[in-house]
C-alpha positions as CSV (number, residue, x, y, z in Angstrom):
1,M,0.0,0.0,0.0
2,D,1.4,3.4,-1.0
3,T,2.2,5.8,1.8
4,D,0.1,9.0,1.8
5,F,2.9,11.5,2.3
6,S,0.6,14.5,1.8
7,E,-1.5,13.4,4.7
8,Q,1.6,12.9,6.8
9,R,2.8,16.4,5.9
10,V,-0.5,17.9,7.2
11,K,-0.2,15.9,10.4
12,M,3.4,17.1,10.8
13,V,2.4,20.7,10.5
14,D,-0.7,20.4,12.7
15,G,0.8,18.1,15.4
16,Q,4.5,18.9,15.6
17,I,4.8,22.5,14.4
18,R,1.7,24.5,15.3
19,T,1.8,23.0,18.8
20,T,5.3,24.5,19.4
21,D,4.3,28.2,18.9
22,V,5.1,28.4,15.2
23,T,2.4,30.8,13.9
24,S,4.1,32.4,10.9
25,A,1.9,31.8,7.9
26,P,4.8,31.7,5.4
27,V,6.7,29.1,7.4
28,L,3.6,26.9,7.8
29,A,2.8,27.2,4.1
30,A,6.3,26.4,3.1
31,M,6.4,23.3,5.3
32,L,3.1,22.2,3.9
33,A,4.4,22.7,0.3
34,V,7.7,20.9,0.5
35,P,7.7,17.1,0.1
36,R,10.0,16.1,2.9
37,E,10.1,12.5,1.7
38,L,12.3,13.7,-1.3
39,F,15.0,14.6,1.1
40,V,15.5,11.4,3.1
41,P,17.4,8.3,2.1
42,R,15.1,5.8,0.3
43,S,15.8,3.3,3.0
44,R,14.2,5.7,5.6
45,I,11.5,7.2,3.5
46,N,8.7,6.0,5.8
47,L,10.3,8.0,8.6
48,A,10.2,11.2,6.6
49,Y,7.6,12.9,8.9
50,I,8.7,11.4,12.2
51,D,9.1,13.9,15.1
52,E,12.8,13.1,15.4
53,N,16.1,13.9,13.7
54,I,16.8,11.6,10.7
55,L,20.2,10.3,9.9
56,V,21.1,11.1,6.3
57,S,24.9,10.5,6.2
58,G,27.5,8.6,8.2
59,E,26.9,6.7,11.3
60,R,25.5,7.9,14.6
61,G,28.1,9.8,16.4
62,S,30.8,12.3,15.5
63,G,30.6,13.6,11.9
64,A,27.1,12.2,11.2
65,R,24.6,14.4,9.4
66,Y,20.9,14.6,10.2
67,L,17.7,16.1,8.8
68,M,16.7,18.3,11.6
69,Q,13.6,17.5,13.7
70,P,10.6,19.5,12.2
71,S,9.6,21.5,15.3
72,P,13.0,23.1,16.2
73,F,13.7,23.6,12.5
74,A,10.4,25.5,12.0
75,K,11.0,27.6,15.1
76,L,14.4,28.6,13.8
77,V,13.0,29.6,10.4
78,Q,10.3,31.6,12.1
79,L,12.9,33.3,14.2
80,A,14.7,34.6,11.1
81,E,11.6,36.5,10.0
82,I,12.4,36.0,6.3
83,S,10.7,38.3,3.8
84,P,10.0,37.6,0.1
85,D,12.8,40.1,-0.8
86,D,15.5,38.4,1.3
87,N,18.6,36.6,-0.1
88,V,19.4,33.7,2.2
89,L,22.6,31.7,2.9
90,D,21.7,28.2,4.1
91,V,24.8,26.7,5.8
92,G,24.9,22.9,5.9
93,P,21.6,22.0,4.1
94,G,22.6,18.3,3.9
95,T,20.2,16.7,1.5
96,G,18.6,20.1,0.8
97,Y,15.3,20.1,2.8
98,S,16.1,23.3,4.6
99,A,17.0,25.1,1.4
100,A,13.7,23.9,-0.2
101,V,11.7,25.3,2.7
102,L,13.6,28.6,2.7
103,S,13.2,28.9,-1.0
104,R,9.4,29.0,-0.6
105,I,9.7,32.1,1.6
106,A,12.8,34.0,0.4
107,K,13.7,35.6,-2.9
108,S,16.8,33.4,-3.4
109,V,18.8,30.8,-1.4
110,V,22.5,29.9,-1.6
111,A,22.8,26.4,-0.2
112,L,26.4,25.8,1.0
113,E,27.3,22.2,1.6
114,S,30.7,20.7,2.3
115,D,30.0,17.0,1.8
116,P,30.2,16.1,-1.9
117,A,27.8,13.1,-1.7
118,L,25.2,15.1,0.2
119,A,25.5,18.0,-2.2
120,D,24.8,15.6,-5.1
121,E,21.7,14.3,-3.3
122,A,20.6,17.8,-2.5
123,A,20.9,18.8,-6.2
124,S,18.7,16.0,-7.3
125,A,16.1,16.5,-4.5
126,L,15.9,20.3,-5.1
127,A,15.4,19.8,-8.8
128,A,12.6,17.2,-8.1
129,A,11.0,19.7,-5.7
130,G,11.1,22.5,-8.4
131,C,13.3,24.8,-6.3
132,D,14.6,27.0,-9.1
133,N,15.7,29.9,-6.9
134,V,18.2,27.8,-5.0
135,T,21.9,27.9,-6.0
136,L,23.9,24.9,-4.6
137,V,27.5,25.5,-3.9
138,R,30.3,23.4,-2.3
139,G,32.7,24.7,0.3
140,A,33.7,24.9,3.9
141,L,30.6,25.6,6.0
142,A,32.4,27.9,8.5
143,E,33.6,30.2,5.6
144,G,30.3,31.0,4.2
145,H,30.1,32.1,0.5
146,P,31.7,35.6,0.1
147,P,31.0,35.7,-3.7
148,R,27.3,36.1,-3.1
149,A,27.5,38.1,0.1
150,P,26.0,40.1,1.8
151,F,23.0,38.0,2.8
152,D,19.8,39.2,4.5
153,V,19.6,35.9,6.4
154,I,22.1,33.2,7.3
155,F,20.6,30.0,8.5
156,I,22.9,27.4,10.1
157,G,21.4,23.9,9.9
158,G,22.7,22.4,13.1
159,S,24.3,23.2,16.5
160,V,27.7,24.8,16.6
161,E,30.2,25.6,19.4
162,E,30.6,29.1,18.1
163,V,29.7,31.3,15.1
164,P,32.8,32.3,13.2
165,D,33.4,35.9,12.3
166,A,33.6,34.9,8.6
167,L,29.8,34.3,8.7
168,T,28.7,37.4,10.6
169,K,30.8,39.5,8.3
170,Q,28.6,38.3,5.4
171,L,25.4,39.8,6.8
172,S,23.9,42.8,5.2
173,E,22.8,45.8,7.2
174,G,19.8,44.6,9.1
175,G,20.7,41.0,8.3
176,R,19.9,38.1,10.7
177,L,21.8,35.0,11.5
178,V,20.0,32.2,13.3
179,V,21.8,29.3,15.0
180,V,21.8,26.9,17.9
181,E,24.8,27.2,20.1
182,G,25.8,24.4,22.4
183,S,25.2,20.7,22.3
184,G,22.4,18.4,23.6
185,N,20.0,19.8,26.1
186,A,22.4,22.7,26.7
187,G,21.7,24.0,23.2
188,V,20.3,27.6,22.9
189,A,18.8,29.1,19.8
190,R,20.1,32.6,19.2
191,I,19.5,35.3,16.6
192,Y,22.3,37.7,15.6
193,V,21.4,41.0,14.0
194,K,23.7,43.5,12.2
195,S,22.9,47.1,12.9
196,S,25.1,50.1,12.2
197,G,27.9,47.8,11.3
198,S,27.9,45.9,14.6
199,V,26.5,42.4,15.2
200,T,24.7,41.7,18.5
201,G,22.9,38.5,19.6
202,R,20.1,37.5,21.9
203,R,18.9,34.2,23.3
204,A,15.6,33.0,21.8
205,F,14.7,29.6,23.1
206,N,16.2,26.3,24.2
207,A,16.8,23.8,21.4
208,A,18.5,20.4,21.3
209,V,19.6,19.8,17.7
210,K,22.4,17.6,16.2
211,P,25.8,19.3,15.7
212,L,27.0,20.5,12.4
213,P,30.7,19.5,11.7
214,G,33.2,22.2,11.0
215,F,32.4,24.7,13.7
216,E,34.4,23.2,16.6
217,R,36.1,25.8,18.8
218,A,39.9,25.8,18.6
219,R,41.3,24.1,21.7
220,S,43.9,25.8,23.8
221,F,46.6,23.9,25.7
222,E,47.8,24.8,29.2
223,F,51.2,23.7,30.5
């Protein structure tokens, strides 16, 4: 029997997202529109709308990549307050789901992925989803994408130990960067805003999301 993914998508929005204080009409509409099943491995397609993170690359543990759980993802997108005129940098889109959702809200999206295999999967999935305003580029996540900067919004698709200056420097005036800092239950969603040339951040809500490789803080040694 075929799985009715459209029905699952509605249940995801009504049961997982609306119930966690996501009220933005553009965010809800985007998540209703994007077929999440296109962005998960075929072996896990029946888990596409589960209320958990989904492993998409590697093995569980250090370096693994995940499709973010729907509710914290939606809350982060809402936090960014994306407008139809915004140009967005999506850092670490993995298989491309985040870029697809962002593309339904923003003017354009640059999806920056460091893993070649994931980038290939994202390219296929984004094409299948009809996301023609997404440009997929490959490169180090922590370095951003200076050729297309500045960006009105920078979305970081996983938790990080710290946000590098290279990314905040790529914000436009009035630009926003949303991210989860810290790991596990200690994770905190923050929004950084550039105003008069300076970037300041504030805490938004607690969020436990999987780490995004490439943002580890440099370790110091004491003798």
